C-alpha positions as CSV (number, residue, x, y, z in Angstrom):
1,X,-28.4,-20.2,23.5
2,X,-30.3,-22.8,21.4
3,X,-29.6,-23.4,17.8
4,X,-32.9,-22.1,16.6
5,X,-32.3,-18.7,18.2
6,X,-28.8,-18.5,16.9
7,X,-30.0,-19.3,13.4
8,X,-32.7,-16.6,13.6
9,X,-30.2,-14.0,14.8
10,X,-27.9,-15.0,11.9
11,X,-30.7,-14.5,9.4
12,X,-31.5,-11.1,10.8
13,X,-27.9,-9.9,10.9
14,X,-27.1,-11.2,7.4
15,X,-30.3,-10.1,5.6
16,X,-29.8,-8.2,2.4
17,X,-31.2,-5.0,3.8
18,X,-32.1,-3.4,7.1
19,X,-35.8,-3.4,6.0
20,X,-35.6,-7.1,5.6
21,X,-33.9,-7.4,9.0
22,X,-36.6,-5.2,10.5
23,X,-39.4,-7.3,9.1
24,X,-37.9,-10.6,10.3
25,X,-37.3,-9.1,13.7
26,X,-40.9,-7.9,14.0
27,X,-42.2,-11.4,13.2
28,X,-40.1,-12.8,16.1
29,X,-39.9,-9.9,18.5
30,X,-41.4,-11.8,21.5
31,X,-38.9,-14.6,21.0
32,X,-36.1,-12.1,20.6
33,X,-37.1,-9.6,23.3
34,X,-33.8,-9.8,25.1
35,X,-31.8,-9.3,21.9
36,X,-30.2,-6.2,20.5
37,X,-29.0,-5.6,17.0
38,X,-26.8,-2.9,15.5
39,X,-26.5,-2.5,11.7
40,X,-24.2,-0.5,9.6
41,X,-26.4,1.7,7.4
42,X,-25.8,5.0,5.6
43,X,-29.5,5.7,6.1
44,X,-29.2,5.5,9.9
45,X,-28.0,7.9,12.6
46,X,-24.5,8.8,13.6
47,X,-23.3,7.2,16.9
48,X,-21.8,10.3,18.4
49,X,-18.1,10.9,17.6
50,X,-17.2,7.2,17.6
51,X,-17.1,7.2,13.7
52,X,-14.5,6.7,11.1
53,X,-12.4,9.9,10.8
54,X,-9.0,10.8,9.4
55,X,-6.8,13.6,10.8
56,X,-4.2,15.4,8.7
57,X,-1.3,14.1,10.8
58,X,-2.1,10.5,9.9
59,X,-4.0,9.7,13.1
60,X,-7.4,8.2,12.6
61,X,-10.5,7.2,14.5
62,X,-11.8,3.8,13.7
63,X,-15.1,2.2,14.8
64,X,-16.1,-1.3,14.1
65,X,-18.7,-0.8,11.4
66,X,-18.3,-0.3,7.7
67,X,-20.3,3.0,7.6
68,X,-20.3,6.1,9.8
69,X,-24.1,5.6,10.5
70,X,-26.0,2.9,12.2
71,X,-29.5,1.4,12.7
72,X,-30.5,-0.4,15.8
73,X,-33.2,-2.9,16.6
74,X,-34.5,-4.0,20.0
75,X,-37.9,-4.3,21.7
76,X,-38.1,-0.8,23.1
77,X,-36.8,0.9,20.0
78,X,-39.3,-1.0,17.7
79,X,-42.2,-0.1,20.0
80,X,-41.1,3.6,19.7
81,X,-40.8,3.3,15.9
82,X,-44.3,1.8,15.8
83,X,-45.6,4.9,17.6
84,X,-43.8,7.4,15.4
85,X,-40.1,8.3,16.2
86,X,-37.7,6.3,18.3
87,X,-35.8,8.6,20.6
88,X,-33.2,7.2,23.0
89,X,-29.9,8.0,24.6
90,X,-26.6,6.5,23.4
91,X,-23.1,6.6,25.0
92,X,-19.7,6.4,23.3
93,X,-16.0,6.6,24.0
94,X,-12.8,7.1,22.1
95,X,-9.9,4.9,23.2
96,X,-6.3,5.9,22.6
97,X,-4.0,3.1,21.8
98,X,-0.6,3.0,23.6
99,X,1.3,4.4,20.5
100,X,-1.2,7.4,20.2
101,X,-0.6,8.3,23.8
102,X,3.2,8.1,23.3
103,X,2.9,10.5,20.3
104,X,0.9,13.0,22.3
105,X,2.6,12.7,25.6
106,X,5.6,15.1,24.9
107,X,3.0,17.9,24.4
108,X,1.0,16.9,27.4
109,X,3.9,16.9,29.9
110,X,5.5,20.1,28.4
111,X,8.6,18.5,26.9
112,X,7.6,20.0,23.6
113,X,5.9,23.4,23.9
114,X,4.8,24.3,20.3
115,X,2.0,22.0,19.0
116,X,2.3,21.4,15.2
117,X,-0.9,22.3,13.3
118,X,-1.6,18.6,12.5
119,X,-1.4,17.6,16.2
120,X,-3.5,20.6,17.2
121,X,-6.3,19.2,15.1
122,X,-6.2,16.0,17.2
123,X,-6.0,17.9,20.5
124,X,-8.9,20.1,19.4
125,X,-11.0,17.1,18.8
126,X,-10.2,15.5,22.1
127,X,-10.9,18.8,23.9
128,X,-14.5,18.9,22.8
129,X,-16.9,18.5,25.7
130,X,-18.8,15.7,23.8
131,X,-15.7,13.5,23.3
132,X,-15.1,10.9,26.0
133,X,-11.5,9.5,26.2
134,X,-11.3,6.0,27.6
135,X,-8.0,4.8,29.1
136,X,-9.1,1.2,29.5
137,X,-7.0,-0.4,26.7
138,X,-3.8,1.0,28.2
139,X,-4.9,-0.1,31.7
140,X,-5.7,-3.6,30.7
141,X,-2.5,-4.0,28.7
142,X,-0.4,-2.8,31.7
143,X,-2.1,-4.7,34.6
144,X,0.6,-7.4,34.5
145,X,3.3,-4.7,34.9
146,X,2.0,-3.4,38.2
147,X,4.1,-5.9,40.2
148,X,7.3,-4.0,39.3
149,X,7.5,-0.7,41.2
150,X,9.5,1.1,38.5
151,X,6.9,0.1,35.9
152,X,4.1,1.1,38.3
153,X,5.5,4.6,38.6
154,X,5.7,4.9,34.8
155,X,2.1,3.6,34.5
156,X,1.0,6.3,37.0
157,X,2.4,9.0,34.9
158,X,0.7,7.6,31.8
159,X,-2.6,7.5,33.6
160,X,-2.1,11.1,34.7
161,X,-1.5,12.0,31.1
162,X,-4.8,10.3,30.2
163,X,-6.6,12.4,32.9
164,X,-5.2,15.6,31.3
165,X,-6.5,14.5,27.9
166,X,-9.9,13.7,29.5
167,X,-10.1,17.3,30.9
168,X,-8.4,19.5,28.4
169,X,-8.9,23.2,28.7
170,X,-10.2,24.0,25.2
171,X,-9.9,27.8,25.6
172,X,-6.2,27.6,26.5
173,X,-5.6,25.3,23.6
174,X,-7.3,27.6,21.1
175,X,-5.9,30.9,22.4
176,X,-2.3,29.9,23.5
177,X,-1.8,26.4,22.1
178,X,-1.3,25.2,25.6
179,X,-2.0,21.7,26.8
180,X,-3.5,21.9,30.3
181,X,-6.3,20.4,32.2
182,X,-9.3,22.4,33.6
183,X,-8.4,20.7,36.9
184,X,-5.6,21.7,39.3
185,X,-2.6,19.4,39.8
186,X,-4.0,18.1,43.1
187,X,-7.2,17.0,41.4
188,X,-5.3,15.3,38.5
189,X,-3.2,13.4,41.0
190,X,-6.3,12.3,42.9
191,X,-8.0,11.0,39.7
192,X,-4.9,9.2,38.6
193,X,-4.5,7.6,42.0
194,X,-8.2,6.4,41.8
195,X,-7.5,4.8,38.5
196,X,-4.3,3.2,39.7
197,X,-6.2,1.9,42.7
198,X,-8.8,0.4,40.4
199,X,-6.0,-1.2,38.4
200,X,-4.6,-2.9,41.5
201,X,-8.1,-4.2,42.4
202,X,-8.3,-5.7,38.9
203,X,-4.8,-7.1,39.3
204,X,-5.8,-8.8,42.6
205,X,-9.0,-10.2,41.1
206,X,-7.8,-13.7,39.9
207,X,-11.0,-14.4,37.9
208,X,-10.7,-11.0,36.1
209,X,-7.0,-11.4,35.4
210,X,-7.5,-15.0,34.1
211,X,-10.1,-13.6,31.7
212,X,-7.8,-10.8,30.5
213,X,-4.8,-13.1,30.1
214,X,-6.9,-15.7,28.3
215,X,-8.0,-13.0,25.8
216,X,-4.4,-12.1,25.2
217,X,-3.2,-15.7,24.9
218,X,-6.0,-16.4,22.4
219,X,-4.8,-13.6,20.2
220,X,-1.2,-14.6,20.7
221,X,-2.1,-18.2,19.7
222,X,-3.7,-17.0,16.5
223,X,-0.5,-15.0,15.6
224,X,1.9,-17.8,16.5
225,X,-0.2,-20.2,14.4
226,X,-0.4,-17.9,11.4
227,X,3.4,-17.1,11.6
228,X,4.4,-20.8,12.1
229,X,2.4,-21.7,8.9
230,X,3.7,-18.8,6.9
231,X,7.4,-19.3,7.8
232,X,7.5,-23.1,7.8
233,X,5.5,-23.6,4.6
234,X,6.3,-20.7,2.3
235,X,5.6,-22.8,-0.9
236,X,2.1,-23.8,0.1
237,X,-0.8,-22.0,-1.7
238,X,-2.8,-19.4,0.1
239,X,-5.7,-21.8,0.2
240,X,-3.6,-24.6,1.7
241,X,-2.3,-22.3,4.4
242,X,-5.7,-21.0,5.3
243,X,-7.2,-24.6,5.4
244,X,-4.4,-25.6,7.8
245,X,-5.0,-22.5,9.9
246,X,-8.8,-23.1,10.2
247,X,-8.2,-26.7,11.0
248,X,-5.9,-25.8,13.9
249,X,-8.4,-23.2,15.1
250,X,-11.1,-26.0,15.1
251,X,-9.0,-28.7,16.8
252,X,-6.5,-26.9,19.0
253,X,-8.4,-23.7,20.1
254,X,-11.9,-25.2,19.6
255,X,-13.0,-21.8,18.3
256,X,-13.4,-20.3,14.9
257,X,-12.7,-16.6,15.2
258,X,-13.8,-15.1,11.9
259,X,-12.0,-11.8,12.3
260,X,-8.7,-13.6,12.8
261,X,-9.4,-16.0,9.9
262,X,-9.9,-13.0,7.7
263,X,-6.6,-11.5,8.9
264,X,-4.8,-14.8,8.3
265,X,-6.1,-15.0,4.7
266,X,-4.7,-11.5,3.9
267,X,-1.4,-12.3,5.6
268,X,-1.0,-15.5,3.6
269,X,-1.7,-13.5,0.4
270,X,0.6,-10.5,1.2
271,X,3.1,-11.7,3.7
272,X,5.2,-8.8,5.0
273,X,3.4,-6.5,2.6
274,X,0.6,-6.6,5.1
275,X,2.5,-4.0,7.2
276,X,1.1,-5.2,10.5
277,X,3.3,-8.3,9.9
278,X,6.2,-6.2,8.4
279,X,8.6,-7.1,11.2
280,X,7.8,-10.8,11.1
281,X,10.7,-12.5,9.4
282,X,13.4,-15.1,10.0
283,X,16.4,-13.5,11.8
284,X,14.2,-10.9,13.7
285,X,15.9,-10.9,17.1
286,X,12.9,-9.3,18.9
287,X,10.3,-11.5,17.2
288,X,8.5,-12.6,20.3
289,X,8.4,-9.0,21.8
290,X,7.0,-7.8,18.4
291,X,4.3,-10.6,18.5
292,X,3.4,-9.6,22.1
293,X,2.6,-6.1,21.0
294,X,0.7,-7.4,18.0
295,X,-1.4,-9.7,20.2
296,X,-2.3,-6.8,22.5
297,X,-3.5,-4.9,19.4
298,X,-5.7,-7.7,18.3
299,X,-6.9,-8.1,21.9
300,X,-8.0,-4.4,22.0
301,X,-9.9,-4.7,18.7
302,X,-11.8,-7.7,20.2
303,X,-12.4,-5.7,23.4
304,X,-14.1,-3.0,21.2
305,X,-16.5,-5.7,20.1
306,X,-17.2,-6.8,23.7
307,X,-17.6,-3.1,24.7
308,X,-20.6,-2.9,22.3
309,X,-22.5,-5.1,24.8
310,X,-21.9,-2.8,27.7
311,X,-23.6,0.3,29.1
312,X,-21.2,2.4,31.2
313,X,-23.9,5.1,31.3
314,X,-27.0,3.2,32.7
315,X,-29.5,5.6,31.1
316,X,-28.0,4.9,27.6
317,X,-29.6,2.2,25.4
318,X,-26.4,1.6,23.4
319,X,-22.7,2.1,23.7
320,X,-20.4,2.7,20.8
321,X,-16.6,2.5,21.3
322,X,-13.9,3.5,18.8
323,X,-10.1,3.8,18.6
324,X,-7.9,6.9,18.1
325,X,-4.6,5.6,16.7
326,X,-1.5,6.8,14.9
327,X,-0.6,3.3,13.9
328,X,-1.4,2.7,10.2
329,X,-0.6,-1.0,10.6
330,X,-3.4,-1.3,13.2
331,X,-5.8,0.6,11.0
332,X,-5.0,-1.8,8.1
333,X,-5.9,-4.7,10.4
334,X,-9.2,-3.1,11.6
335,X,-10.2,-2.3,8.0
336,X,-9.9,-6.0,6.9
337,X,-13.0,-6.9,8.9
338,X,-15.6,-4.1,9.0
339,X,-18.9,-5.1,10.5
340,X,-22.2,-5.2,8.7
341,X,-24.0,-5.9,12.0
342,X,-23.6,-7.1,15.5
343,X,-26.1,-8.8,17.8
344,X,-26.0,-9.6,21.5
345,X,-28.3,-10.7,24.4
346,X,-29.0,-8.0,26.9
347,X,-27.0,-8.6,30.1
348,X,-24.5,-11.0,28.4
349,X,-21.0,-9.9,27.4
350,X,-20.9,-12.1,24.2
351,X,-21.1,-10.1,20.9
352,X,-22.1,-11.8,17.7
353,X,-20.3,-9.8,15.0
354,X,-21.0,-10.3,11.3
355,X,-18.7,-9.3,8.4
356,X,-19.8,-6.7,5.8
357,X,-19.2,-8.9,2.8
358,X,-19.4,-12.5,1.7
359,X,-17.3,-14.4,4.3
360,X,-17.1,-17.5,2.2
361,X,-15.8,-15.4,-0.7
362,X,-13.2,-14.0,1.7
363,X,-12.1,-17.5,2.6
364,X,-12.0,-18.8,-1.0
365,X,-13.1,-17.7,-4.4
366,X,-13.5,-21.4,-5.4
367,X,-17.0,-22.7,-4.7
368,X,-15.8,-26.3,-4.3
369,X,-13.3,-25.1,-1.6
370,X,-16.1,-23.1,0.1
371,X,-18.3,-26.2,0.3
372,X,-15.4,-28.2,1.7
373,X,-14.8,-25.7,4.4
374,X,-18.5,-25.5,5.2
375,X,-18.9,-29.3,5.4
376,X,-15.9,-29.7,7.6
377,X,-16.0,-26.7,10.0
378,X,-19.4,-24.9,9.8
379,X,-22.0,-27.7,10.2
380,X,-24.0,-28.0,13.3
381,X,-22.0,-31.0,14.3
382,X,-18.7,-29.1,13.9
383,X,-20.1,-26.3,16.1
384,X,-21.2,-28.8,18.8
385,X,-17.8,-30.5,18.6
386,X,-16.0,-27.2,19.3
387,X,-18.3,-26.3,22.1
388,X,-17.8,-29.7,23.8
389,X,-14.0,-29.3,23.6
390,X,-13.6,-25.6,24.4
391,X,-13.1,-25.8,28.1
392,X,-10.3,-28.4,27.7
393,X,-8.7,-26.2,25.1
394,X,-8.9,-23.2,27.4
395,X,-7.2,-25.1,30.2
396,X,-4.5,-26.3,27.9
397,X,-3.8,-23.0,26.1
398,X,-0.5,-22.3,27.8
399,X,0.9,-25.7,26.9
400,X,-0.3,-25.4,23.3
401,X,1.3,-21.9,23.1
402,X,4.6,-23.2,24.6
403,X,4.8,-25.9,21.9
404,X,4.1,-23.2,19.2
405,X,6.7,-20.9,20.6
406,X,9.3,-23.6,20.3
407,X,8.3,-24.2,16.7
408,X,8.5,-20.6,15.8
409,X,11.8,-20.1,17.7
410,X,13.3,-23.1,15.9
411,X,12.2,-21.7,12.4
412,X,13.1,-18.1,13.0
413,X,16.2,-18.5,15.2
414,X,14.7,-15.9,17.6
415,X,14.8,-16.4,21.4
416,X,11.7,-15.7,23.4
417,X,12.4,-12.3,24.9
418,X,8.9,-11.3,26.0
419,X,8.0,-11.3,29.7
420,X,4.4,-12.2,28.9
421,X,4.9,-15.2,26.6
422,X,4.7,-18.6,28.1
423,X,8.2,-20.2,27.7
C-alpha cells in the first residue's frame, strides 16, 4: 500500500468525529473503494451479541471496540446511505478462551450436575439461537499438541465439549438445568471428528503452521523483551524502559505493535500489580510455562483483530468477533487498548487498528519525549527501514528468542520448561 493511501486511511480513522470521517471518506471514495472502516460510536448500531458484557459469575464478553455500538463505512454502505437507509447483513461469533471452557466443562460432561445460578446465566446466553460459539482459539493453540496421541485424545474431548456448547438444548437448560445438546451422541461425535480432521489438515499445512507459530513467537518475543527489561533494569524510569522496549521493537523485530507498546507501558508502571504479569518474578520455577500461556493470550487478542477482516458467512458485509472469558487478567489486558476504529482492504487479512485515545500521551506525558519518539521511530524513513528489514527479522526470530530466553533464565533463575519455547 502506498504512503498516500495509508496517510488518508490514518486521517479517516483518527478524525475527531464519525461525521468528519464520513466527509473525508466521501471526498475520496473512488480512491478508497476497496477499503472498509469500522468506528466505535454510541450513535451507531449494535454488532449482534459480540459486545462488552459482564456476567454475575465474573465471566465477561469483550469485543475490541471501546463502545458497544459501531458505525461502518465502505462503498456499498455509503451508496445505500445516500439513498436513504443502509441495510446489510453482519456476522459475529463468541470465542471461549481455554480457561472459560475449563470452568464450564465439568457441567458439560456431567461431573457436576447442579449448575450454580451465576453459571446458569452464562449457559443461558450461550444457548440462545443467535449466539455463535467459535472454537478456533482453542484449536489454533492446540495444533502443536496433535503429534502426541494422549494430547490428541484430550483435544478431541474438548472439541466435543465445544460442539455441545454450540448446540445447547435451551428448553432442557431452562426447565431442568440440564446441559445437553439438541444433537444425539453420534452426531456430536461426527462433528467433533470433522473438527479434529480439520485441525490435522491445518497441522500438515506447513505454510499455515509457520504463520500460526510466527504469530505466537512474535507475542512471546514481546513478553520476553518486556520482562527482560523489567527484571534486569528495575531502577530505570518508566520512560527509559519504554524507550528501550520501542527501540528493540524497531531494530530486532522490525515492527512497532502499538497494542503491545501500550501493554508494556502499563507493565513498566505497575509491575506485578498488573495482574496479567502477577506470576512474573525472580524465583518463579514455571516462569517460561507461564509466559507461554500469556503469549497465547496475546496471540488470541491479535487474532480477534485479524478476524475483523474475514467473512465466514459470505452474504455478510462485516464480521464481529468477541471473547467470552473468566480470566480477569486477560480482560485487564484487552481493556488497556480499546479500539476507536479499524480499517482494512477488502480481501486482505491485514487490519489497521487505531487506539481510542491519544497514543502519544499513552507513551509519554512529556511533549519533548513524544517528539523524540516520533522523530526516531514514527517518521516515513523509520517506517521504510522497518519494512526493508522485516523479512530478515522474521527469519531470525527463533535465534533472537533463544538469546532472550537465556537472558531471562539467567536473571530469574528459571529453567525453560515449556515445550513450545525455542531453547
